[in-house]
C-alpha positions as CSV (number, residue, x, y, z in Angstrom):
1,X,0.0,0.0,0.0
2,X,1.5,3.4,-1.0
3,X,2.3,5.8,1.9
4,X,2.0,9.5,1.8
5,X,3.2,12.1,4.3
6,X,0.6,14.8,5.3
7,X,1.8,17.5,7.7
8,X,-1.6,17.3,9.5
9,X,-4.7,15.3,9.0
10,X,-7.5,17.7,10.1
11,X,-10.6,15.5,9.5
12,X,-12.0,12.4,7.8
13,X,-11.8,13.8,4.3
14,X,-8.4,14.8,2.9
15,X,-8.0,16.9,-0.2
16,X,-4.7,16.2,-2.0
17,X,-3.2,18.8,-4.3
18,X,0.1,19.9,-5.6
19,X,3.0,17.5,-5.2
20,X,1.0,15.0,-3.1
21,X,-1.6,14.7,-5.9
22,X,1.0,14.4,-8.6
23,X,2.7,11.6,-6.6
24,X,-0.5,9.6,-6.1
25,X,-2.0,10.2,-9.6
26,X,1.0,10.4,-11.9
27,X,3.8,8.5,-10.2
28,X,1.8,5.7,-8.5
29,X,-1.1,5.9,-11.0
30,X,-3.7,5.4,-8.3
31,X,-7.4,5.8,-9.1
32,X,-10.7,6.1,-7.3
33,X,-11.2,3.1,-4.9
34,X,-7.5,2.5,-4.3
35,X,-6.2,2.5,-0.8
36,X,-3.2,4.4,0.6
37,X,-1.6,5.0,4.0
38,X,-1.4,8.6,5.3
39,X,1.0,9.6,8.2
40,X,1.5,13.0,9.8
41,X,4.1,14.9,11.7
42,X,2.8,13.7,15.1
43,X,3.3,9.9,14.6
44,X,-0.3,9.2,13.5
45,X,-1.0,6.8,10.7
46,X,-4.3,6.1,8.8
47,X,-5.7,3.8,6.2
48,X,-7.5,5.9,3.5
49,X,-9.4,5.2,0.3
50,X,-9.3,7.6,-2.7
51,X,-12.9,8.7,-3.3
52,X,-12.5,11.3,-6.0
53,X,-9.9,12.2,-8.6
54,X,-9.3,15.0,-11.0
55,X,-6.6,16.2,-13.3
56,X,-4.6,17.9,-10.6
57,X,-6.2,16.8,-7.3
58,X,-7.7,13.9,-5.4
59,X,-9.8,13.3,-2.3
60,X,-9.2,10.5,0.2
61,X,-11.4,9.3,3.0
62,X,-9.9,8.0,6.2
63,X,-11.3,4.6,7.1
64,X,-9.1,3.4,10.0
65,X,-6.5,4.6,12.4
66,X,-3.4,2.4,12.3
67,X,-0.9,1.7,15.0
68,X,2.3,0.5,13.4
69,X,5.4,0.1,15.5
70,X,8.1,1.4,13.2
71,X,9.7,4.0,15.4
72,X,12.8,3.0,17.5
73,X,12.7,3.5,21.2
74,X,16.2,5.1,20.8
75,X,15.9,8.9,20.4
76,X,18.9,9.1,18.1
77,X,19.9,12.7,17.2
78,X,22.5,13.0,14.4
79,X,24.9,15.9,14.7
80,X,26.4,15.9,11.2
81,X,29.0,18.3,9.9
82,X,27.7,19.6,6.6
83,X,29.2,17.7,3.7
84,X,29.8,18.7,0.1
85,X,27.6,17.9,-2.9
86,X,25.2,15.0,-2.6
87,X,26.9,13.4,0.4
88,X,24.6,15.2,2.8
89,X,21.6,14.0,0.8
90,X,22.8,10.4,1.2
91,X,23.4,10.8,5.0
92,X,19.9,12.3,5.5
93,X,18.2,9.6,3.4
94,X,19.9,6.6,4.9
95,X,19.9,7.7,8.5
96,X,16.2,8.5,8.2
97,X,15.7,4.9,7.0
98,X,17.7,3.8,10.1
99,X,15.4,5.6,12.4
100,X,17.1,8.9,13.5
101,X,14.7,11.2,15.3
102,X,16.4,14.5,14.5
103,X,19.3,15.8,12.3
104,X,21.3,18.9,13.3
105,X,23.7,20.0,10.6
106,X,26.8,21.6,12.2
107,X,29.6,23.8,10.9
108,X,33.0,22.7,12.3
109,X,36.4,24.2,11.8
110,X,37.2,21.9,8.8
111,X,33.7,22.0,7.3
112,X,34.2,23.2,3.7
113,X,30.5,24.2,3.2
114,X,30.0,27.2,5.4
115,X,26.6,28.2,4.2
116,X,23.8,26.3,2.5
117,X,20.5,26.9,0.9
118,X,19.6,23.2,0.8
119,X,17.5,23.0,4.0
120,X,14.2,22.6,2.1
121,X,15.8,20.0,-0.1
122,X,17.1,18.0,2.9
123,X,13.6,18.1,4.5
124,X,12.0,16.8,1.3
125,X,14.6,14.0,1.2
126,X,13.7,13.1,4.8
127,X,10.0,13.0,3.9
128,X,10.7,10.7,0.9
129,X,12.8,8.4,3.0
130,X,10.2,8.3,5.7
131,X,7.5,7.4,3.2
132,X,9.7,4.7,1.7
133,X,10.8,3.1,4.9
134,X,7.4,2.9,6.6
135,X,8.1,5.4,9.3
136,X,5.3,7.2,11.1
137,X,7.5,10.2,12.1
138,X,9.7,12.2,9.8
139,X,12.9,13.4,11.5
140,X,13.2,17.1,12.0
141,X,16.1,18.7,10.0
142,X,17.3,21.8,12.0
143,X,19.0,24.9,10.7
144,X,22.8,24.5,10.5
145,X,24.6,25.7,13.6
146,X,28.2,26.3,14.6
147,X,29.6,23.3,16.4
148,X,31.1,25.3,19.3
149,X,27.9,27.4,19.5
150,X,26.0,24.1,19.9
151,X,28.3,23.0,22.6
152,X,27.9,26.3,24.4
153,X,24.1,25.9,24.2
154,X,24.4,22.3,25.5
155,X,26.3,23.5,28.5
156,X,23.3,25.5,29.6
157,X,23.9,29.0,28.0
158,X,20.4,29.4,26.7
159,X,19.9,25.7,26.1
160,X,16.5,24.1,25.7
161,X,15.7,21.4,28.3
162,X,16.5,18.5,26.1
163,X,20.1,19.7,25.7
164,X,20.8,20.0,29.4
165,X,24.3,18.9,30.1
166,X,25.9,16.5,30.0
167,X,25.0,15.2,26.6
168,X,24.6,11.5,26.2
169,X,26.2,10.1,23.1
170,X,29.4,9.6,21.1
171,X,31.7,11.5,18.7
172,X,33.3,9.4,15.9
173,X,37.0,10.3,16.0
174,X,39.6,8.9,13.7
175,X,42.6,9.3,16.0
176,X,41.7,7.6,19.2
177,X,38.8,6.5,21.5
178,X,37.0,3.5,22.8
179,X,35.0,1.0,20.8
180,X,31.4,1.8,19.9
181,X,30.3,-1.3,21.8
182,X,32.1,-0.1,25.0
183,X,30.5,3.3,24.6
184,X,27.0,1.8,24.3
185,X,27.7,-0.3,27.4
186,X,28.8,2.8,29.3
187,X,25.7,4.7,28.1
188,X,23.4,1.9,29.3
189,X,25.2,1.8,32.7
190,X,24.7,5.6,33.0
191,X,21.0,5.3,32.6
192,X,20.2,5.5,28.9
193,X,17.0,3.5,29.0
194,X,14.0,3.4,26.6
195,X,12.9,5.9,25.6
196,X,16.1,7.9,25.6
197,X,18.1,10.6,23.7
198,X,21.5,9.8,22.4
199,X,23.7,12.0,20.2
200,X,25.9,10.8,17.3
201,X,28.4,13.4,16.3
202,X,30.1,12.9,12.9
203,X,32.7,15.2,11.3
204,X,33.3,16.6,7.9
205,X,35.6,15.2,5.1
206,X,38.6,16.5,6.9
207,X,37.6,15.2,10.4
208,X,37.5,17.1,13.7
209,X,40.4,19.1,15.2
210,X,41.8,17.8,18.5
211,X,40.3,20.9,20.2
212,X,36.8,20.1,18.9
213,X,37.1,16.5,20.0
214,X,38.1,17.6,23.5
215,X,35.2,20.1,23.6
216,X,32.8,17.2,22.7
217,X,34.2,15.2,25.6
218,X,33.7,18.1,28.0
219,X,30.0,18.3,27.1
220,X,29.6,14.6,27.8
221,X,30.2,12.8,24.5
222,X,32.4,9.7,24.4
223,X,35.2,9.5,21.8
224,X,34.7,6.4,19.6
225,X,37.3,4.9,17.3
226,X,35.9,2.8,14.5
227,X,39.1,1.0,13.6
228,X,42.1,1.1,11.2
229,X,40.1,1.4,8.0
230,X,39.4,5.0,7.0
231,X,35.7,5.6,6.4
232,X,34.3,8.5,4.4
233,X,32.3,10.9,6.4
234,X,29.0,9.7,4.9
235,X,29.9,6.1,5.5
236,X,30.8,6.8,9.2
237,X,27.4,8.5,9.8
238,X,25.4,5.6,8.3
239,X,27.6,3.0,10.1
240,X,27.4,4.8,13.4
241,X,23.6,5.1,13.2
242,X,23.2,1.4,12.3
243,X,25.5,0.1,15.1
244,X,23.8,2.3,17.8
245,X,20.4,1.1,16.7
246,X,21.8,-2.5,16.9
247,X,23.2,-2.0,20.4
248,X,20.7,0.4,22.0
249,X,17.7,0.7,19.6
250,X,15.2,-1.6,17.9
251,X,17.7,-3.5,15.8
252,X,18.8,-5.6,18.7
């Protein structure tokens, strides 16, 4: 059954226009009487039936509220240094499939992309990946923020409650650190229970500076070394998310 993200489902009848209608009518070639699944930004999911179609719009009627269990109990937040070209697209798509709850693009000292106008594109990719993977919640893609500014916020200087220090999570660091399994065991021992928030910090193509790595440790993150093979930044983000879901999330 095709799935479609709707920011909000106000009532029993849903009018589909614009890109949603094009996707249903032209891409999927659905017609009157066909079923589809709708999901919104609040984790709700519904079985609906197309009741009317036109050249550029369609109407769907909600028949049933669904309760799929596709969201991980691990509240994984990816702090990803902004990558060049389509690498960031890949990270957002694949980590959304892997169940991240939120993605915060960060600007570190060695980040080559200092400004970006791709935020709307990244959010669209997250919606597409959420639809494809059967998720009921699309991860929120935040505005890019300076890494050190984020650390200052996390240490309580105007920080929202969910960022109260110390942060729970890991920084992937190519020079030294503990194993990701040991970090997960330590996080569990420190009280990371379901549901919980865990941060995964991944650097840019050139990696983190030693000063940035030490600043991450000061705010509570654990340095993790992934081994002797050198991973590309986008590979490290995907691998880190997958292993944390395996050790702490719903891939156990």
